Structure formats: structure tokens, C-alpha cells
Biotite code that builds the C-alpha atoms (Angstrom):
import biotite.structure as struc

atoms = struc.array([
    struc.Atom([165.327, 64.996, -155.461], chain_id="A", res_id=1, res_name="UNK", atom_name="CA", element="C"),
    struc.Atom([162.520, 63.032, -154.556], chain_id="A", res_id=2, res_name="UNK", atom_name="CA", element="C"),
    struc.Atom([162.437, 60.599, -151.517], chain_id="A", res_id=3, res_name="UNK", atom_name="CA", element="C"),
    struc.Atom([160.425, 57.445, -151.842], chain_id="A", res_id=4, res_name="UNK", atom_name="CA", element="C"),
    struc.Atom([158.643, 56.078, -148.980], chain_id="A", res_id=5, res_name="UNK", atom_name="CA", element="C"),
    struc.Atom([158.763, 52.324, -148.230], chain_id="A", res_id=6, res_name="UNK", atom_name="CA", element="C"),
    struc.Atom([156.018, 50.164, -147.218], chain_id="A", res_id=7, res_name="UNK", atom_name="CA", element="C"),
    struc.Atom([156.950, 50.081, -143.684], chain_id="A", res_id=8, res_name="UNK", atom_name="CA", element="C"),
    struc.Atom([157.280, 53.723, -143.403], chain_id="A", res_id=9, res_name="UNK", atom_name="CA", element="C"),
    struc.Atom([153.757, 54.013, -144.481], chain_id="A", res_id=10, res_name="UNK", atom_name="CA", element="C"),
    struc.Atom([152.512, 51.638, -141.933], chain_id="A", res_id=11, res_name="UNK", atom_name="CA", element="C"),
    struc.Atom([154.160, 53.447, -139.377], chain_id="A", res_id=12, res_name="UNK", atom_name="CA", element="C"),
    struc.Atom([151.887, 56.505, -139.919], chain_id="A", res_id=13, res_name="UNK", atom_name="CA", element="C"),
    struc.Atom([148.623, 54.179, -139.162], chain_id="A", res_id=14, res_name="UNK", atom_name="CA", element="C"),
    struc.Atom([150.068, 52.636, -136.191], chain_id="A", res_id=15, res_name="UNK", atom_name="CA", element="C"),
    struc.Atom([147.754, 52.672, -133.176], chain_id="A", res_id=16, res_name="UNK", atom_name="CA", element="C"),
    struc.Atom([144.804, 53.745, -135.085], chain_id="A", res_id=17, res_name="UNK", atom_name="CA", element="C"),
    struc.Atom([142.899, 50.400, -135.265], chain_id="A", res_id=18, res_name="UNK", atom_name="CA", element="C"),
    struc.Atom([142.389, 50.555, -131.460], chain_id="A", res_id=19, res_name="UNK", atom_name="CA", element="C"),
    struc.Atom([140.776, 53.811, -131.623], chain_id="A", res_id=20, res_name="UNK", atom_name="CA", element="C"),
    struc.Atom([138.544, 52.941, -134.703], chain_id="A", res_id=21, res_name="UNK", atom_name="CA", element="C"),
    struc.Atom([137.575, 49.508, -132.659], chain_id="A", res_id=22, res_name="UNK", atom_name="CA", element="C"),
    struc.Atom([136.547, 51.518, -129.728], chain_id="A", res_id=23, res_name="UNK", atom_name="CA", element="C"),
    struc.Atom([134.648, 54.332, -131.700], chain_id="A", res_id=24, res_name="UNK", atom_name="CA", element="C"),
    struc.Atom([132.843, 51.679, -133.703], chain_id="A", res_id=25, res_name="UNK", atom_name="CA", element="C"),
    struc.Atom([132.308, 49.501, -130.672], chain_id="A", res_id=26, res_name="UNK", atom_name="CA", element="C"),
    struc.Atom([130.682, 52.194, -128.527], chain_id="A", res_id=27, res_name="UNK", atom_name="CA", element="C"),
    struc.Atom([128.536, 53.496, -131.276], chain_id="A", res_id=28, res_name="UNK", atom_name="CA", element="C"),
    struc.Atom([127.177, 50.048, -131.876], chain_id="A", res_id=29, res_name="UNK", atom_name="CA", element="C"),
    struc.Atom([127.094, 48.843, -128.215], chain_id="A", res_id=30, res_name="UNK", atom_name="CA", element="C"),
    struc.Atom([125.239, 51.765, -126.598], chain_id="A", res_id=31, res_name="UNK", atom_name="CA", element="C"),
    struc.Atom([121.975, 51.315, -128.782], chain_id="A", res_id=32, res_name="UNK", atom_name="CA", element="C"),
    struc.Atom([122.137, 47.527, -128.365], chain_id="A", res_id=33, res_name="UNK", atom_name="CA", element="C"),
    struc.Atom([122.396, 47.914, -124.261], chain_id="A", res_id=34, res_name="UNK", atom_name="CA", element="C"),
    struc.Atom([119.329, 50.499, -124.383], chain_id="A", res_id=35, res_name="UNK", atom_name="CA", element="C"),
    struc.Atom([117.303, 48.218, -126.477], chain_id="A", res_id=36, res_name="UNK", atom_name="CA", element="C"),
    struc.Atom([118.047, 45.307, -123.962], chain_id="A", res_id=37, res_name="UNK", atom_name="CA", element="C"),
    struc.Atom([117.227, 47.459, -121.023], chain_id="A", res_id=38, res_name="UNK", atom_name="CA", element="C"),
    struc.Atom([114.013, 48.871, -122.603], chain_id="A", res_id=39, res_name="UNK", atom_name="CA", element="C"),
    struc.Atom([112.875, 45.236, -123.480], chain_id="A", res_id=40, res_name="UNK", atom_name="CA", element="C"),
    struc.Atom([113.509, 44.044, -120.012], chain_id="A", res_id=41, res_name="UNK", atom_name="CA", element="C"),
    struc.Atom([111.109, 46.704, -118.552], chain_id="A", res_id=42, res_name="UNK", atom_name="CA", element="C"),
    struc.Atom([108.536, 46.090, -120.937], chain_id="A", res_id=43, res_name="UNK", atom_name="CA", element="C"),
    struc.Atom([108.660, 42.343, -120.290], chain_id="A", res_id=44, res_name="UNK", atom_name="CA", element="C"),
    struc.Atom([108.745, 42.773, -116.422], chain_id="A", res_id=45, res_name="UNK", atom_name="CA", element="C"),
    struc.Atom([105.594, 45.032, -116.712], chain_id="A", res_id=46, res_name="UNK", atom_name="CA", element="C"),
    struc.Atom([104.050, 42.348, -118.777], chain_id="A", res_id=47, res_name="UNK", atom_name="CA", element="C"),
    struc.Atom([104.660, 39.767, -116.689], chain_id="A", res_id=48, res_name="UNK", atom_name="CA", element="C"),
    struc.Atom([103.264, 41.834, -114.004], chain_id="A", res_id=49, res_name="UNK", atom_name="CA", element="C"),
    struc.Atom([99.992, 42.501, -115.600], chain_id="A", res_id=50, res_name="UNK", atom_name="CA", element="C"),
    struc.Atom([99.712, 39.220, -116.507], chain_id="A", res_id=51, res_name="UNK", atom_name="CA", element="C"),
    struc.Atom([100.176, 37.797, -113.148], chain_id="A", res_id=52, res_name="UNK", atom_name="CA", element="C"),
    struc.Atom([97.858, 40.293, -111.454], chain_id="A", res_id=53, res_name="UNK", atom_name="CA", element="C"),
    struc.Atom([95.010, 39.584, -113.699], chain_id="A", res_id=54, res_name="UNK", atom_name="CA", element="C"),
    struc.Atom([95.255, 35.716, -113.472], chain_id="A", res_id=55, res_name="UNK", atom_name="CA", element="C"),
    struc.Atom([95.716, 35.764, -109.711], chain_id="A", res_id=56, res_name="UNK", atom_name="CA", element="C"),
    struc.Atom([93.063, 38.068, -108.981], chain_id="A", res_id=57, res_name="UNK", atom_name="CA", element="C"),
    struc.Atom([90.609, 36.393, -110.996], chain_id="A", res_id=58, res_name="UNK", atom_name="CA", element="C"),
    struc.Atom([91.138, 33.328, -108.955], chain_id="A", res_id=59, res_name="UNK", atom_name="CA", element="C"),
    struc.Atom([91.024, 35.232, -105.638], chain_id="A", res_id=60, res_name="UNK", atom_name="CA", element="C"),
    struc.Atom([87.778, 36.970, -106.693], chain_id="A", res_id=61, res_name="UNK", atom_name="CA", element="C"),
    struc.Atom([86.372, 33.549, -107.554], chain_id="A", res_id=62, res_name="UNK", atom_name="CA", element="C"),
    struc.Atom([87.179, 31.957, -104.548], chain_id="A", res_id=63, res_name="UNK", atom_name="CA", element="C"),
    struc.Atom([86.364, 34.489, -102.193], chain_id="A", res_id=64, res_name="UNK", atom_name="CA", element="C"),
    struc.Atom([83.286, 34.291, -100.159], chain_id="A", res_id=65, res_name="UNK", atom_name="CA", element="C"),
    struc.Atom([81.772, 37.660, -100.687], chain_id="A", res_id=66, res_name="UNK", atom_name="CA", element="C"),
    struc.Atom([82.708, 41.051, -102.482], chain_id="A", res_id=67, res_name="UNK", atom_name="CA", element="C"),
    struc.Atom([84.311, 42.470, -99.255], chain_id="A", res_id=68, res_name="UNK", atom_name="CA", element="C"),
    struc.Atom([86.854, 39.420, -99.215], chain_id="A", res_id=69, res_name="UNK", atom_name="CA", element="C"),
    struc.Atom([87.163, 39.841, -102.817], chain_id="A", res_id=70, res_name="UNK", atom_name="CA", element="C"),
    struc.Atom([88.196, 43.194, -102.694], chain_id="A", res_id=71, res_name="UNK", atom_name="CA", element="C"),
    struc.Atom([90.761, 42.859, -99.823], chain_id="A", res_id=72, res_name="UNK", atom_name="CA", element="C"),
    struc.Atom([92.245, 39.652, -101.711], chain_id="A", res_id=73, res_name="UNK", atom_name="CA", element="C"),
    struc.Atom([92.650, 42.022, -104.731], chain_id="A", res_id=74, res_name="UNK", atom_name="CA", element="C"),
    struc.Atom([94.276, 44.664, -103.084], chain_id="A", res_id=75, res_name="UNK", atom_name="CA", element="C"),
    struc.Atom([96.717, 42.345, -101.103], chain_id="A", res_id=76, res_name="UNK", atom_name="CA", element="C"),
    struc.Atom([97.539, 40.694, -104.305], chain_id="A", res_id=77, res_name="UNK", atom_name="CA", element="C"),
    struc.Atom([98.212, 43.881, -106.191], chain_id="A", res_id=78, res_name="UNK", atom_name="CA", element="C"),
    struc.Atom([100.539, 45.036, -103.631], chain_id="A", res_id=79, res_name="UNK", atom_name="CA", element="C"),
    struc.Atom([102.370, 41.676, -103.682], chain_id="A", res_id=80, res_name="UNK", atom_name="CA", element="C"),
    struc.Atom([102.774, 41.667, -107.397], chain_id="A", res_id=81, res_name="UNK", atom_name="CA", element="C"),
    struc.Atom([103.980, 45.199, -107.665], chain_id="A", res_id=82, res_name="UNK", atom_name="CA", element="C"),
    struc.Atom([106.279, 44.621, -104.939], chain_id="A", res_id=83, res_name="UNK", atom_name="CA", element="C"),
    struc.Atom([107.667, 41.436, -106.854], chain_id="A", res_id=84, res_name="UNK", atom_name="CA", element="C"),
    struc.Atom([108.113, 43.102, -110.103], chain_id="A", res_id=85, res_name="UNK", atom_name="CA", element="C"),
    struc.Atom([109.578, 46.279, -108.680], chain_id="A", res_id=86, res_name="UNK", atom_name="CA", element="C"),
    struc.Atom([106.621, 48.734, -109.433], chain_id="A", res_id=87, res_name="UNK", atom_name="CA", element="C"),
    struc.Atom([104.298, 50.908, -107.430], chain_id="A", res_id=88, res_name="UNK", atom_name="CA", element="C"),
    struc.Atom([100.858, 49.545, -106.464], chain_id="A", res_id=89, res_name="UNK", atom_name="CA", element="C"),
    struc.Atom([99.196, 52.316, -108.145], chain_id="A", res_id=90, res_name="UNK", atom_name="CA", element="C"),
    struc.Atom([100.971, 51.653, -111.344], chain_id="A", res_id=91, res_name="UNK", atom_name="CA", element="C"),
    struc.Atom([98.591, 48.742, -111.921], chain_id="A", res_id=92, res_name="UNK", atom_name="CA", element="C"),
    struc.Atom([95.051, 49.834, -112.691], chain_id="A", res_id=93, res_name="UNK", atom_name="CA", element="C"),
    struc.Atom([92.277, 46.869, -112.350], chain_id="A", res_id=94, res_name="UNK", atom_name="CA", element="C"),
    struc.Atom([88.981, 46.741, -114.057], chain_id="A", res_id=95, res_name="UNK", atom_name="CA", element="C"),
    struc.Atom([86.504, 43.995, -113.276], chain_id="A", res_id=96, res_name="UNK", atom_name="CA", element="C"),
    struc.Atom([83.727, 43.199, -115.650], chain_id="A", res_id=97, res_name="UNK", atom_name="CA", element="C"),
    struc.Atom([80.879, 40.351, -115.571], chain_id="A", res_id=98, res_name="UNK", atom_name="CA", element="C"),
    struc.Atom([79.286, 38.842, -118.439], chain_id="A", res_id=99, res_name="UNK", atom_name="CA", element="C"),
    struc.Atom([75.665, 39.789, -117.405], chain_id="A", res_id=100, res_name="UNK", atom_name="CA", element="C"),
    struc.Atom([73.768, 42.799, -116.208], chain_id="A", res_id=101, res_name="UNK", atom_name="CA", element="C"),
    struc.Atom([73.615, 43.725, -112.380], chain_id="A", res_id=102, res_name="UNK", atom_name="CA", element="C"),
    struc.Atom([76.277, 43.668, -109.801], chain_id="A", res_id=103, res_name="UNK", atom_name="CA", element="C"),
    struc.Atom([79.551, 42.417, -110.224], chain_id="A", res_id=104, res_name="UNK", atom_name="CA", element="C"),
    struc.Atom([80.954, 39.861, -109.388], chain_id="A", res_id=105, res_name="UNK", atom_name="CA", element="C"),
    struc.Atom([77.851, 37.615, -108.619], chain_id="A", res_id=106, res_name="UNK", atom_name="CA", element="C"),
    struc.Atom([77.188, 33.645, -108.622], chain_id="A", res_id=107, res_name="UNK", atom_name="CA", element="C"),
    struc.Atom([77.408, 31.878, -111.967], chain_id="A", res_id=108, res_name="UNK", atom_name="CA", element="C"),
    struc.Atom([78.661, 34.840, -114.034], chain_id="A", res_id=109, res_name="UNK", atom_name="CA", element="C"),
    struc.Atom([81.991, 34.824, -115.747], chain_id="A", res_id=110, res_name="UNK", atom_name="CA", element="C"),
    struc.Atom([84.100, 37.602, -114.379], chain_id="A", res_id=111, res_name="UNK", atom_name="CA", element="C"),
    struc.Atom([86.867, 39.335, -116.628], chain_id="A", res_id=112, res_name="UNK", atom_name="CA", element="C"),
    struc.Atom([89.775, 41.096, -114.635], chain_id="A", res_id=113, res_name="UNK", atom_name="CA", element="C"),
    struc.Atom([91.793, 43.193, -116.872], chain_id="A", res_id=114, res_name="UNK", atom_name="CA", element="C"),
    struc.Atom([94.943, 44.745, -115.616], chain_id="A", res_id=115, res_name="UNK", atom_name="CA", element="C"),
    struc.Atom([96.742, 47.688, -117.108], chain_id="A", res_id=116, res_name="UNK", atom_name="CA", element="C"),
    struc.Atom([100.075, 49.565, -116.772], chain_id="A", res_id=117, res_name="UNK", atom_name="CA", element="C"),
    struc.Atom([102.408, 51.736, -118.611], chain_id="A", res_id=118, res_name="UNK", atom_name="CA", element="C"),
    struc.Atom([106.295, 50.555, -119.136], chain_id="A", res_id=119, res_name="UNK", atom_name="CA", element="C"),
    struc.Atom([108.264, 54.063, -119.010], chain_id="A", res_id=120, res_name="UNK", atom_name="CA", element="C"),
    struc.Atom([111.559, 53.933, -121.033], chain_id="A", res_id=121, res_name="UNK", atom_name="CA", element="C"),
    struc.Atom([114.490, 54.824, -119.421], chain_id="A", res_id=122, res_name="UNK", atom_name="CA", element="C"),
    struc.Atom([116.531, 57.729, -119.980], chain_id="A", res_id=123, res_name="UNK", atom_name="CA", element="C"),
    struc.Atom([113.797, 59.991, -121.659], chain_id="A", res_id=124, res_name="UNK", atom_name="CA", element="C"),
    struc.Atom([113.900, 63.432, -120.495], chain_id="A", res_id=125, res_name="UNK", atom_name="CA", element="C"),
    struc.Atom([110.687, 65.360, -119.640], chain_id="A", res_id=126, res_name="UNK", atom_name="CA", element="C"),
    struc.Atom([111.279, 67.770, -122.127], chain_id="A", res_id=127, res_name="UNK", atom_name="CA", element="C"),
    struc.Atom([108.381, 68.787, -124.701], chain_id="A", res_id=128, res_name="UNK", atom_name="CA", element="C"),
    struc.Atom([106.382, 66.064, -123.697], chain_id="A", res_id=129, res_name="UNK", atom_name="CA", element="C"),
    struc.Atom([108.909, 63.124, -124.687], chain_id="A", res_id=130, res_name="UNK", atom_name="CA", element="C"),
    struc.Atom([108.375, 61.114, -121.252], chain_id="A", res_id=131, res_name="UNK", atom_name="CA", element="C"),
    struc.Atom([104.580, 60.906, -122.148], chain_id="A", res_id=132, res_name="UNK", atom_name="CA", element="C"),
    struc.Atom([105.432, 59.632, -125.618], chain_id="A", res_id=133, res_name="UNK", atom_name="CA", element="C"),
    struc.Atom([108.106, 57.244, -124.187], chain_id="A", res_id=134, res_name="UNK", atom_name="CA", element="C"),
    struc.Atom([105.499, 54.812, -122.474], chain_id="A", res_id=135, res_name="UNK", atom_name="CA", element="C"),
    struc.Atom([104.236, 51.571, -123.725], chain_id="A", res_id=136, res_name="UNK", atom_name="CA", element="C"),
    struc.Atom([100.776, 50.417, -122.780], chain_id="A", res_id=137, res_name="UNK", atom_name="CA", element="C"),
    struc.Atom([100.385, 47.002, -121.427], chain_id="A", res_id=138, res_name="UNK", atom_name="CA", element="C"),
    struc.Atom([97.154, 45.264, -120.573], chain_id="A", res_id=139, res_name="UNK", atom_name="CA", element="C"),
    struc.Atom([96.398, 41.615, -119.514], chain_id="A", res_id=140, res_name="UNK", atom_name="CA", element="C"),
    struc.Atom([93.000, 40.052, -118.950], chain_id="A", res_id=141, res_name="UNK", atom_name="CA", element="C"),
    struc.Atom([91.890, 36.843, -117.215], chain_id="A", res_id=142, res_name="UNK", atom_name="CA", element="C"),
    struc.Atom([88.526, 35.418, -117.323], chain_id="A", res_id=143, res_name="UNK", atom_name="CA", element="C"),
    struc.Atom([87.207, 33.127, -114.492], chain_id="A", res_id=144, res_name="UNK", atom_name="CA", element="C"),
    struc.Atom([83.819, 31.498, -113.722], chain_id="A", res_id=145, res_name="UNK", atom_name="CA", element="C"),
    struc.Atom([82.218, 32.417, -110.383], chain_id="A", res_id=146, res_name="UNK", atom_name="CA", element="C"),
    struc.Atom([80.958, 29.404, -108.378], chain_id="A", res_id=147, res_name="UNK", atom_name="CA", element="C"),
    struc.Atom([77.185, 28.853, -108.411], chain_id="A", res_id=148, res_name="UNK", atom_name="CA", element="C"),
    struc.Atom([76.832, 29.592, -104.719], chain_id="A", res_id=149, res_name="UNK", atom_name="CA", element="C"),
    struc.Atom([79.234, 32.474, -104.540], chain_id="A", res_id=150, res_name="UNK", atom_name="CA", element="C"),
    struc.Atom([78.125, 35.127, -101.894], chain_id="A", res_id=151, res_name="UNK", atom_name="CA", element="C"),
    struc.Atom([75.611, 32.818, -100.149], chain_id="A", res_id=152, res_name="UNK", atom_name="CA", element="C"),
    struc.Atom([75.614, 32.522, -96.678], chain_id="A", res_id=153, res_name="UNK", atom_name="CA", element="C"),
])
């Protein structure tokens, strides 16, 4: 004699599995999305820091009275921007270039300030050099014309 199962008995065997499936699928989809959001936030923060550093330092150098004051201002701005964006001041590398030949900066020239940094992606272990590969290089530049009488006594 063969027993027939009714539709309600078949549904009882599946009771409670929907919530388990929802949690499993939700975690599988949610964890990568959260990691992506955190990683993009870090990259954006470092990009803003590099842009702000280049722009503000170019202005500070152009409005300084001499090279010593320009260096002091650049260091102070680098420390302030690094603190604002939660970075170490050593993580921002600065380069100063002038349009002509000779000492840089100097009166009448166009000065270019370039700020470079690396955004390190989170939760990447230092195994097999993966931490070196999980870096996003970021570079920002700003250009400013130096005044004609810059550095004149």
C-alpha cells in the first residue's frame, strides 16, 4: 500500500528554509558590496587629499615672499591636509616644477605642484606581496603663475 502525500505535507518539509536561503544569499551579496563601498571611500578620500594639497600649496608658494617661507607654508599645509583626511604627512609626496630653467620657484614663471599618494585597500594581507598590489596610485597637479616681483626685497 502506497501512501500519498498531500500538498500541505510537502510544504511542511520546506518550512523555515526561506529565511536561511535569504540570509545566505544576502551575506554572499552584501559582503562584496560593503567592501567595494569602503574601498571606494578610501580612494576618494586620498584623491581629495592630493587635490587639496596640490591646489593649496600652489597658492601658498605663489603668495610667499621667498623660498624659505614657501617651504614652511608647504610643510604646514601638508601636515594639515594629512590630518584632515586621516593620513600620515609622509604619505603625501610633493614635487615642484617650473616652466623655465634655473632655480624653482622664481618670479614670473609658472609653477606646477604635484601631490602623489597611494590608497591602500583594506583587509589585504601582506602575503606574497599582495599588499603592494592592493594600492591605488593617486596623483593631482595644480598650476599657478608666480608674481613678477616674487622674492624681490
